[in-house]
C-alpha positions in Angstrom: 0.0 0.0 0.0 1.3 3.4 -1.0 2.1 5.7 2.0 -0.4 8.4 2.7 1.0 11.9 2.0 -0.5 15.1 3.2 -0.7 17.9 0.7 1.2 20.9 1.9 -0.3 24.4 1.5 2.1 26.8 -0.3 4.0 29.1 2.0 3.2 32.7 1.3 5.9 35.3 1.2 5.5 37.4 4.3 4.6 41.0 3.5 5.4 43.8 5.9 2.4 46.1 6.1 2.2 49.7 7.3 -0.8 52.1 7.9 -0.7 55.9 7.5 -3.7 57.6 9.2 -5.0 56.0 12.4 -8.6 57.3 12.4 -11.7 55.0 12.6 -11.4 53.3 9.3 -7.8 52.3 10.1 -9.2 49.8 12.7 -10.9 47.9 9.9 -7.7 47.7 7.9 -5.7 46.6 11.0 -8.3 44.0 11.9 -8.2 42.4 8.5 -4.4 42.4 8.2 -4.1 40.8 11.6 -5.9 37.6 10.4 -4.5 37.4 6.8 -2.0 34.7 6.1 1.3 36.0 4.9 0.9 39.6 6.3 2.3 41.3 9.3 1.3 44.7 10.6 4.8 46.1 11.1 4.1 49.8 11.8 1.5 52.5 11.9 1.8 56.3 11.6 -0.3 59.3 12.4 0.6 63.0 12.8 -1.0 62.5 16.2 1.5 60.0 17.7 -1.0 59.0 20.5 -3.5 57.8 17.9 -0.7 55.7 16.3 0.4 54.3 19.6 -3.2 53.3 20.5 -3.8 51.6 17.2 -0.5 49.8 17.5 -1.3 48.5 21.0 -4.8 47.4 19.9 -3.6 45.3 17.0 -0.1 44.4 18.0 1.8 46.5 15.4 5.6 46.3 15.8 6.1 50.1 15.9 4.3 53.4 15.7 5.4 56.8 14.3 4.4 60.4 14.1 6.4 61.0 10.9 5.8 59.2 7.6 9.4 59.7 6.4 10.8 58.2 9.5 8.5 55.1 9.3 9.4 54.5 5.7 13.1 54.8 6.3 13.2 52.5 9.2 10.7 49.8 8.4 11.3 48.6 4.8 7.5 48.1 4.2 6.1 46.0 1.3 2.7 47.6 1.4 1.4 50.8 2.9 -2.3 51.4 3.6 -3.2 55.0 3.3 -6.3 55.8 5.3 -6.0 59.6 5.5 -8.4 62.2 3.9 -7.9 62.2 0.1 -6.3 65.6 -0.1 -2.9 64.1 0.8 -3.2 60.8 -1.0 -1.1 61.9 -4.0 1.8 63.2 -2.0 1.8 60.2 0.4 1.6 57.7 -2.5 4.6 59.4 -4.2 6.5 59.1 -0.9 5.6 55.5 -0.3 6.5 54.5 -3.9 9.9 56.2 -3.6 10.5 54.1 -0.6 9.7 50.9 -2.6 6.3 50.2 -1.2 3.0 49.3 -2.9 -0.1 51.2 -1.8 -3.6 50.4 -0.8 -5.8 53.5 -0.6 -9.0 54.4 1.0 -11.6 56.0 -1.2 -12.0 58.6 -2.6 -8.7 58.2 -4.4 -8.0 61.9 -4.8 -9.7 65.3 -5.0 -10.0 65.2 -8.8 -9.7 62.8 -11.7 -6.6 64.6 -12.8 -5.0 64.0 -9.4 -6.1 60.4 -9.5 -4.3 59.9 -12.8 -1.2 61.5 -11.5 -1.3 59.1 -8.5 -1.6 56.0 -10.7 1.1 57.4 -13.1 3.4 57.7 -10.1 2.8 54.1 -9.0 3.4 52.8 -12.5 6.5 54.9 -13.0 7.9 53.5 -9.7 7.3 49.9 -10.7 4.8 49.4 -7.8 1.1 48.4 -7.6 -1.9 50.2 -6.1 -5.5 49.5 -5.5 -8.4 51.3 -3.9 -10.6 50.0 -1.1 -13.8 49.2 -3.1 -14.4 46.4 -0.5 -18.2 46.0 -0.8 -17.6 44.9 -4.4 -15.6 41.9 -3.0 -18.2 40.9 -0.4 -19.7 37.4 -0.8 -22.9 38.8 -2.4 -20.9 40.9 -4.9 -18.7 38.0 -5.8 -21.8 35.8 -6.3 -23.3 38.5 -8.6 -20.0 38.6 -10.6 -20.2 34.9 -11.2 -23.8 35.2 -12.4 -22.7 38.0 -14.8 -19.8 35.9 -16.1 -21.8 32.8 -16.7 -24.5 34.6 -18.6 -27.3 34.3 -16.1 -28.3 37.9 -16.7 -27.5 38.2 -20.3 -26.4 41.6 -21.4 -27.0 44.5 -18.9 -29.8 46.9 -20.1 -30.3 49.1 -17.1 -28.6 49.5 -13.7 -29.8 51.0 -10.4 -27.3 51.6 -7.6 -28.6 53.0 -4.3 -26.6 54.1 -1.3 -28.3 55.2 1.9 -26.5 57.4 4.5 -27.7 58.1 8.0 -26.8 61.7 9.1 -28.0 60.8 12.6 -25.6 57.9 12.8 -22.1 57.9 14.4 -20.3 59.0 11.2 -23.1 61.4 10.2 -23.1 63.1 13.6 -19.3 63.5 13.5 -19.7 65.2 10.1 -22.7 67.4 11.0 -21.4 68.5 14.4 -18.1 69.8 13.0 -18.0 72.5 10.3 -14.3 71.9 10.0 -14.6 68.2 9.3 -12.5 67.2 6.3 -15.5 66.0 4.3 -16.8 69.6 4.2 -13.6 70.7 2.5 -14.0 68.2 -0.3 -15.2 69.7 -3.6 -18.1 67.3 -3.6 -18.5 67.2 0.2 -20.6 64.2 1.4 -21.3 63.0 -2.2 -17.6 62.8 -3.0 -16.9 60.8 0.1 -19.6 58.2 -0.6 -20.4 58.0 -4.4 -17.5 55.7 -5.2 -19.8 53.0 -3.9 -22.4 54.0 -6.5 -20.2 54.4 -9.6 -17.7 51.6 -9.0 -20.7 49.3 -9.4 -22.2 50.9 -12.5 -19.0 51.7 -14.5 -17.9 48.0 -14.9 -21.3 47.2 -16.5 -21.0 50.0 -19.1 -19.1 49.6 -22.5 -15.8 51.4 -22.6 -17.2 54.7 -23.8 -17.5 58.1 -22.1 -21.0 58.1 -20.6 -23.6 60.8 -20.5 -23.9 62.1 -16.9 -26.8 64.2 -15.6 -26.7 64.9 -11.9 -29.4 66.5 -9.7 -28.5 67.4 -6.1 -30.4 69.2 -3.3 -30.7 69.6 0.5 -33.8 67.9 2.0 -33.3 68.5 5.7 -35.1 71.5 7.1 -33.0 72.3 10.2 -30.6 75.2 9.8 -27.6 75.1 12.1 -26.2 78.5 11.0 -22.7 77.2 10.4 -20.7 75.7 7.5 -22.6 72.4 7.7 -25.6 74.2 6.0 -23.7 74.1 2.6 -23.9 70.3 2.6 -26.4 68.9 0.1 -27.7 65.6 1.2 -29.7 64.0 -1.7 -28.1 63.1 -5.1 -29.7 61.5 -8.2 -27.7 60.8 -11.3 -28.7 59.4 -14.7 -26.0 57.9 -16.8 -26.0 56.4 -20.3 -23.1 54.6 -22.0 -23.7 53.0 -25.3 -26.9 50.9 -25.0 -26.8 50.7 -21.2 -28.4 53.2 -18.9 -28.2 53.6 -15.1 -29.6 55.5 -12.1 -27.4 56.3 -9.2 -28.8 57.6 -5.9 -27.3 58.7 -2.6 -30.0 59.3 -0.1 -29.8 60.5 3.4 -33.4 60.4 4.4 -35.1 57.2 3.3 -35.5 54.5 5.9 -34.3 51.8 6.3 -30.9 52.9 5.2 -30.3 50.8 2.0 -27.4 49.6 0.0 -28.5 47.9 -3.2 -27.6 47.1 -6.8 -30.3 46.1 -9.2 -29.3 45.0 -12.8 -31.9 44.5 -15.5 -30.5 42.1 -18.1 -31.7 40.7 -21.4 -32.2 37.3 -19.7 -32.9 38.1 -16.0 -33.1 40.8 -13.4 -31.0 40.5 -10.3 -30.9 42.5 -7.1 -28.0 42.5 -4.7 -28.7 43.7 -1.2 -25.3 44.5 0.5 -26.8 45.1 3.9 -28.9 41.9 4.1 -26.4 40.0 2.0 -28.8 38.5 -0.5 -28.6 38.0 -4.2 -32.1 37.3 -5.7 -33.3 36.9 -9.3 -36.7 38.4 -9.9 -39.5 35.9 -10.6 -41.7 36.3 -13.7 -45.2 35.3 -14.4 -45.1 32.5 -16.9 -48.6 31.2 -16.6 -51.9 32.9 -17.7 -54.8 33.9 -15.5 -55.0 34.9 -11.8 -53.4 31.6 -10.8 -50.3 32.6 -12.6 -49.9 35.6 -10.5 -49.8 33.5 -7.3 -46.7 31.7 -8.3 -44.0 34.5 -8.5 -44.4 35.5 -4.8 -44.0 31.9 -3.7 -40.9 31.7 -5.9 -39.5 34.9 -4.4 -40.1 33.6 -0.8 -38.3 30.4 -1.7 -35.3 32.3 -3.1 -35.0 34.5 0.0 -35.2 31.4 2.1 -32.3 29.9 0.2 -30.3 33.1 0.8 -31.0 32.9 4.5 -29.8 29.3 4.5 -26.6 30.4 2.6 -26.0 33.2 5.1 -26.4 30.9 8.0 -23.8 28.6 6.6 -21.4 31.5 6.1 -22.0 32.5 9.7 -21.2 29.1 11.0 -18.0 29.1 8.9 -17.0 32.5 10.3 -17.3 34.0 6.8 -20.0 36.5 7.7 -17.9 39.3 9.3 -18.4 43.0 8.4 -15.2 43.4 6.4 -15.3 40.1 4.5 -15.0 42.0 1.3 -11.9 43.9 2.4 -10.4 40.6 3.4 -11.0 39.2 0.0 -9.8 42.3 -1.8 -6.5 42.4 0.2 -6.0 38.7 -0.3 -6.2 39.3 -4.1 -4.1 42.5 -4.0 -1.3 40.9 -1.9 -1.3 37.9 -4.2 -1.0 40.1 -7.3 2.1 41.7 -5.6 3.7 38.4 -4.8 3.1 37.1 -8.4 3.7 40.4 -10.1 0.3 40.0 -11.7 -2.3 42.7 -12.5 -4.1 44.1 -9.5 -7.7 43.1 -8.7 -9.2 46.4 -9.9 -7.9 47.7 -13.2 -6.5 51.2 -13.3 -8.7 52.1 -16.2 -11.8 51.2 -14.1 -10.6 53.4 -11.2 -10.0 56.3 -13.6 -13.4 56.0 -15.3 -15.0 56.1 -11.8 -13.0 59.2 -10.9 -14.0 60.9 -14.2 -17.7 60.3 -13.5 -17.3 61.6 -10.0 -15.7 64.8 -11.3 -18.6 65.4 -13.7 -21.2 64.8 -11.0 -19.4 67.3 -8.7 -19.3 69.9 -11.4 -23.1 69.7 -11.7 -23.9 69.3 -8.0 -21.6 72.1 -6.8 -20.9 74.3 -9.8 -20.1 77.5 -7.8 -17.6 75.6 -5.6 -15.9 74.0 -8.6 -15.6 77.4 -10.4 -14.1 78.9 -7.2 -11.6 76.1 -6.8 -10.6 76.5 -10.5 -9.7 80.2 -9.8 
């Protein structure tokens, strides 16, 4: 009898990871890195050294710094996560690339599409890689949707609806609305610019590679007036896009309840709705039988499909695959792997730039006076 041999898992080259910017979102990055095979959180940095020290202690980072240059000089990092506001992303990326590090950036990538291109050009010129934290697009429901799209379940996309809800009364919303000096208020597109990546990074990949029409409508729905800089913040955005023979609606809504996060794609073969909050991917049922009896069947089919999604989610929960940042974990796994193999990153640079261009055009229409003032 032949001896039984155990198949050995490949040993991953260990990557030394650093984080610049130790605010709230940095905890999510540190938590994911902590549990990824082949990655070590070597150092963190913030201009407030106490924040860096606290993050390092919470997640076992080897060192903390108050100066980026010092961290890069001492630590020989393979990848740096940049989780600062976007106004400094370009300069920090250039600094990291010069030190030989790849970069993983929080959204939005930069203040403008032009700046975004300069950032990617700097990475390419330095022989490094970058990607952006479009993590919901790598959550289990999004990955399931991508498989359905690839295997032809939907056919060709005809129309897309992407909806993002935002709670101004929630923890992040209150931090924004209580501080007129918050960095989001200084963005050209304010709240919209901070959130609408999650709308357009779902729509753009479904469009043909042409420059789309973009028509944006923005307004402030809330009635309360605080009498400070927060009053300039518009809180409702609707965008119509058309690229080739595909159309789309994108909505950022601060007032509808419950707060939703959905993508609905109408295809030539089927219509599918992805609910990122409830983690369901459901194909719409259609009435195939005549008469009133035929109208009884689709609701039963939909109930069965939601029951199947609940069973799937329960299985993922039991396997410890149901955590909040599952998508970031998958995205980082793919990104780190592309670095090790010197392969293309998980999100193409052309896709990132197309999203940045659409965002620029939306901001120009939502805040025309602000854009004109910044141009001067």
